[in-house]
C-alpha positions as CSV (number, residue, x, y, z in Angstrom):
1,X,137.0,289.3,79.6
2,X,138.1,287.3,76.6
3,X,136.3,284.0,75.9
4,X,138.0,281.1,74.1
5,X,136.1,280.5,70.9
6,X,137.3,276.9,70.7
7,X,135.4,275.7,73.8
8,X,132.0,275.4,72.1
9,X,133.5,273.4,69.3
10,X,135.1,271.0,71.8
11,X,131.9,270.6,73.7
12,X,129.9,269.8,70.5
13,X,132.6,267.3,69.5
14,X,132.4,265.6,72.9
15,X,128.6,265.4,72.7
16,X,128.9,263.9,69.2
17,X,131.4,261.2,70.3
18,X,129.2,260.4,73.3
19,X,126.2,260.1,71.0
20,X,128.1,257.7,68.7
21,X,129.0,255.5,71.6
22,X,125.4,255.5,72.9
23,X,124.0,254.6,69.4
24,X,126.6,251.9,68.9
25,X,125.7,250.2,72.2
26,X,122.0,250.5,71.4
27,X,122.5,248.9,68.0
28,X,124.6,246.0,69.4
29,X,121.4,244.0,70.2
30,X,120.1,244.1,66.7
31,X,119.1,240.4,66.8
32,X,116.6,241.1,69.6
33,X,113.5,243.2,69.5
34,X,111.3,244.3,72.3
35,X,107.7,243.0,72.3
36,X,104.7,244.9,73.6
37,X,105.2,243.7,77.1
38,X,108.9,244.9,77.1
39,X,110.3,241.4,76.8
40,X,112.9,240.8,74.2
41,X,112.1,238.5,71.4
42,X,114.5,237.1,68.7
43,X,113.9,238.1,65.1
44,X,113.1,235.3,62.8
45,X,115.9,234.3,60.4
46,X,115.1,234.7,56.7
47,X,117.2,232.5,54.5
48,X,116.3,234.3,51.3
49,X,117.4,237.7,52.8
50,X,120.6,236.1,54.1
51,X,121.4,234.6,50.8
52,X,120.6,237.8,48.9
53,X,122.9,239.8,51.2
54,X,125.8,237.3,51.4
55,X,125.7,235.0,48.4
56,X,124.4,236.6,45.3
57,X,127.5,238.7,44.6
58,X,129.4,235.5,43.7
59,X,126.7,232.9,43.1
60,X,124.4,234.9,40.8
61,X,121.3,237.0,41.5
62,X,119.1,233.8,41.6
63,X,121.9,231.6,43.0
64,X,122.2,230.0,39.6
65,X,125.9,230.3,39.6
66,X,128.3,232.9,38.5
67,X,131.8,233.4,39.8
68,X,130.9,230.7,42.4
69,X,129.0,227.5,41.7
70,X,125.2,227.1,41.5
71,X,123.6,227.1,44.9
72,X,119.9,226.8,44.1
73,X,118.9,223.2,44.1
74,X,122.4,222.1,45.1
75,X,122.8,218.3,44.9
76,X,125.5,218.1,47.6
77,X,124.4,216.6,50.9
78,X,123.5,219.0,53.7
79,X,126.6,218.1,55.8
80,X,128.9,219.0,52.9
81,X,127.1,222.3,52.3
82,X,127.3,223.2,56.0
83,X,131.0,222.4,56.1
84,X,131.8,224.7,53.0
85,X,129.7,227.5,54.5
86,X,131.3,227.2,57.9
87,X,134.9,226.7,56.8
88,X,134.9,228.4,53.4
89,X,136.5,226.9,50.3
90,X,138.9,228.5,47.8
91,X,137.9,232.2,47.5
92,X,134.7,231.7,49.5
93,X,135.0,233.1,53.0
94,X,134.1,231.1,56.2
95,X,130.9,232.1,58.1
96,X,131.4,231.4,61.8
97,X,128.8,231.3,64.6
98,X,128.9,235.1,64.9
99,X,127.7,235.4,61.3
100,X,125.1,232.6,61.3
101,X,124.0,230.2,64.1
102,X,123.8,226.5,63.6
103,X,120.0,226.6,63.6
104,X,120.0,229.3,61.0
105,X,122.6,227.4,59.0
106,X,120.2,224.4,58.9
107,X,117.5,226.7,57.6
108,X,119.8,228.2,54.9
109,X,120.9,224.8,53.7
110,X,117.3,223.6,53.5
111,X,116.4,226.8,51.5
112,X,119.3,226.2,49.1
113,X,118.5,222.5,48.6
114,X,114.8,223.3,47.9
115,X,115.9,225.4,44.9
116,X,116.1,228.8,46.7
117,X,112.4,229.4,46.3
């Protein structure tokens, strides 16, 4: 009786694809974390980390300005900063609700106006 040597490879591939889908679904709730009692709790927004991950490549390592304008200690009013962050301006991309919530946007703007300390 001859066995097909391709079947084990197909089974391994299907298990790998299934594992990828499972891990993707598990990581979809990255904004939530389970507490000790099993209840889900929101992770606290960190403006400094958000700015480091999303702003420093154009606005400088310390947000002192670079390709983009200075953000640390920005003198624009909060409403104008929020509008630029939400809608984008020039080469700056827009950041919608999926990227940063309104509450977190307020925290980010306060962080920038306070000199990014």
